[in-house]
N, C-alpha and C positions, 0 to 999 in steps of 0.2 A: 504494500500500500504506500506508493511513493508520495511524498509531500506531507504525510502525517507526522506530527511530533510524537516522541516516545510515549507520553502519557495518553495521548489520544489513541495511539495504536493499541495499548494495553486495554483501554476501555472497549475498543471495537472488538478485540478478540474475546473479551469476556461476554459481550452481548451476543456474539456469534455462537459461543459455546452454550449460553443459556437457552438458545433456541432449539438446540438438539439434545441436551442432557438435562432432564428434569430430576430433581431430588425426590426420591421415593420416601414418604413418611415412614418412620419406624413403627412397626406394629407392636404394641405392648400386650403382654399376655400375663395371666395370673396362674401360677402353678399351685396345685394342691399337694400337700404332704400326707403321709399316712395318718390315720386317725390316732394311732398310738406310736410311740417311739420304738423302732426296731432295736434289737439287742445291742447292735454295734454302732448306734448313733450316740453322740456324746455332746453335752453342752460344755463350753469353755468360757469362763468368766474373765472379763478384762476390766480392771478397775480404772484404766486410763489414767495412770498416775500423773502424767504430765499435763493433762487437761481433765481434771477429775469430775467436772460437771457432765462429762460425756461417757460415763460408764456403759458397758454393754455386755451381752453374752452371745456367743457364736454357736450355731448348731452344725455339727460335722458328721458326715457319714464316714466312719473310720474304715469301712471295708473298701471304699473307693477313693477316699480323700476329698470327696466333693464338699464344698461349702453349701449348706442347705438353707441358711437364713440367719437372721440376727434380730435381737430385741434390745431396747434401750433400758438402762437401769438408773439413769440420772447420776447425781453426785454421789461419790463413795459407794459405788455399786456393790451390793451384797450378792450372795448366791441366790439361785432361783428356788422357789418352793414347788417341787415337782410332785404331782400326785402319783401314787404308786401304780395307778392304772396306766400312766404315761400319756393320757390324752389331754391333760390340761396342766397349767402351772400358773403361779403367781410371782410377781416381781415387786419387791419392796424398793421404792425409789425416793430420792430427795430432789426437789427442783426449787429454783429461785426465780422470782418474778422478773429479774433483769439478768438472767443467765448465771452470772457468778456472784450476784449480790441481790439484795431486795428481800421481799417477804418469802419465807421458807414454807414449802408445802411438802409433807411426807405423804406418800400415797402407795397403796397396794393395788397393782393392776392385774386383772385376769387375762389370760391368753389361752387359746385353743391350739394344740399342737398342729392341727391340720392346716392352719393358715397363718399362724404367728401374728394375728392382728389383735391389737389391744381392745379389750372389751370393757366390762364394768370396772369401777374403781371404788376403793374404800379410803377415805381420808383418815390419816393416822395422826396421833400427836407428833409434833415436829421435834422428836427426840431420838430418832433412830441412830444407833451407833454409826460413827463415821470413821472409817479406817480400812485397812486391808481385810478382806473377808476371810473367814475360816469357818470350820464346821459348826461352832456353837453360836454364831451371831444371829441366826434365824433358822427356824425349823418348823415343818408341819407336825402336828400330832399324828401318831401312827394310823389313826382311823381317817385321816385326811380332812377332818371337820374344821380344825382351827389352825391358823398360822400364828406363831409366837415369834416376836421380834425383840431383840435385846436393845435396851436404851442405855446410853451413858452420857451424862450431861454436866458434871461427873456423878451426879446422883444415879443410882442403879435401879432399873425397873425393867419390866417387860410389857409390851403391848400385845393384846390378843385380838385377832380378827376372826369372825365367824364366816367361813367360806361358803357354807350352805345358805345362810341368810344374806350374805354379802353385806355385812354390817360390822361396825366396830363394837367389840365387847367392852374394852376399856384398857386402862393402864394400871399396873399393879406393882407396888414397891417390892424390891428384893434387897433390903439393906445389907451391905457387906458381901453379897453373893452375886455372881455374874454368869451369863451365858446360858445356853439351853441344850441339854443332852437328853433326848427322849428315852424313856425306859418303860414304855407301855402305851396303851391306846391313848390315855390322856394324863400322862405323868412325865415329869422330867427332873433331871438333877441340875444343880448349879455348883460352880466352884466358888469357894469363899476365901477371903484374904489370909486366913490363918492355916490354910492347907486342909480344911475340912470341906465337906460337901453337904448340900441341903437338898431335900426332896421338895417338890411342889406338885400339886394335883389340880386338874381342871374340873370344875363342876359340870353338870349337864349343860348349862348355858354358857360355859367357857370362862367363868371367873376363876382366878388363881387363888388357891389356899396353900399356904406354906406348910411343909411337913417336917419330918425329923431331920436333925443335923447330926452328922457323924463327928467323931473325934478327928483331929488332924490325921490325914491319911498318908502324908509324906513329910519328910524332913524339910525344914525351911532352907537348909543349906544345900539341898538337892531336890528342889521342887519339881513338880510335874508341870509341863506346859499346858496351854489350852488346846493344843493340836492333837486331839484324841481321835480314835477310830472306833466305830461301833462294831461289836463282834456277835451280838445276839440281841434279842428283844430287850433284855434288862441289863446287859453288860457292855461297858466301854473300856477300851484299853488306852491308858494314859502313859506318857513317856516322860521321864525326868531329864534334867540337864545332862546327866551322865549316862543316859540311854538305858536306864532301868525300865522294865515294863511293870505297870501296876494296873491290874484288872479290877474295876469297881463295879459292884452289883447294886442296882437300885430297886430291887423287887421287894425288899423288906420294909421295916418301919423307918430305917435310916440307911444311907449308903454304907457299904462296907467293902473292904479289900478281900478278894477271894483268891488272888494269885499274885505272885511277885517273882520276876526273874529278870535276866539281863540279856540285851541284844548282843553285847560285846564280850561277855564272859569274863573270867578272872584276869585275862591279859588283853586289854582293849587296844593297845598299841596306838592310842590316839584316835581310834575310830568312834564316831558318834552319829546319831540321827540328826538330820538337819533339813531345813526348808520351811515352806509355808503350809504345804499339805504333804507331810513327809511319809505318810503311810497309807496303805490300802489293804482291804481284807476281802478275800474271796470265800464267801460263806459255805458254798457247796463242798469245798475241799478243805476248809479250815486252814487256809494259807494266808500268812501275813507278808506283805511287801513293804520294805523299809528303805528309804533313801539314805545312803551312808557316805560319809566323807571323813577325812582325817583333820583334826584340829582341836583346839582347846574349847573350854566351855563357852567362850565368847563367840564361837563360830556356829552355835546351835541353829541359826537361821540360814546358814550358808548352803549353797547347792551341793549335790553329791553326784559323783560320776558312776556310782555303783548302786544297784538295788539288791539288797539281801533278801532272800526268800526263806521263810520259816514255816515249819509245821507247828502250829500253835498247840496241838495236843501233846507233842513230845518236847516242845520248846527248842527244837534243833534247827539250825540253819541247813537247808537241804540243797540250795543252789545259789548262784550269784549271777546277776545280769549286769554286764558291762555296757553302760549306756553310750550311745553314739555322741550325745551332748549332755552336759550337766543338767540336772533337774532340781527345781524347788517344789514342784507339785506332781503327784502321781495319783492315778485312780485305776481301777480294774473293772472290766465288765463282769456281770454276774452270771453269764451263760456257761454252757459246758465247754466252749472253746474260747476262753477268756482272752481279751486283749488288755495289754498294759498301756496306759496313756501317760505321757510325761511332757512337762513343759518347764521352762525356766523364766522366772520373773524378769522382764526387760528384753526377752528374746521372742520375736513374733512367730514362733513355730510350735506346733504340736507334733510329737513323735509317737508313732504307734508300733508296739512290739507284740509278738506272740508271747503271752504271759507264761506259757508252759515251757518253752524252750529258749526264750530270750531273743529270738531273731527279730531284727528290726524289719518292719514291713513297709513303712512309708513315712513321709513327713508332709505335713500341711503347712506351708510357709506363708509369709505376708499376712499373718493372722493377728491383727491388733498390735498392741504395744507392750502391755504389762499383764500377762496372763497370770491368773491366780488360782481360783478354785475350779476343779474339774468335776463334772457331774455326769456319770454314765447313765444310760437308760435304766429306769428302776426295775426291780424285780417285782414279782407278784402281779403281773399284768393280766 
């Protein structure tokens, strides 16, 4: 096109191209998920530590490595409350009217697994614990009727929501004792500041009544952490700074220790349990998985490069899994062909292993920023 200036030439070419190539609008589709979580689907929670108002949880098909969906958890995202049927769940979240400031609203949001769309909401007292999530910060009652959420302001209390009526029951003081460890259909234990544990029961309408308090269950110079793992309806396994195992039963009038042993034996060589979610339990085989590393007491939250596997009945280490990457959180699926899930806080990857032979199967990368609590599909579906 002689005589045209460069800009005019470009415009002419663009006009000519638009006459022959039309942009085709992208067609949006909505996909449906299964009504219930398949055995090897897993939720991975991300507290979004570097922008904590944007916490979320990711749903992964661990057999294929596919990313199946995501839900929001707001500020200081806790773990999900997943119903044992696997078809619904609730998310406790905190939101501010101006994003990072303003009026605070705590809310419990209902979701259906089949579409991950937010449904009904229950407004909660604006006191939900804010920090990294772990097993005791929120839990459903075993019958799925109530959600119990730990509050720390620093006054300690719990909030109870009725999931059947989709209504708030109320806030209940738990002075000196913290967190929620279910030990029956409508019963839970709490850890107290002097090393004791207290029982609490829910009435038919969800009100909390405090029960018996144990004597101190561990030495204050070697206390148990809050990162326990449940091994039966009424029993939880706690771990001390020095990797002693203390099994606490909550079925009686007050919590009591029923077993005590060591992960590391008489010659620990500096080995100890560590991480944010450092243990997992496979109920069908009575097998404990523990993230281990070498270091002093001050390293008890550090990641581990090994997972030690124990037969809980004999208290013996039966094998060792050398991880491809260090982990701060692990979980295991509850089916007959279990998978071991592993992630490290600050590394955006979920690693999947065969839990029986330790073989690494796959990694799901570019998955959020600060992965914390891992939640496999529930049993009893």
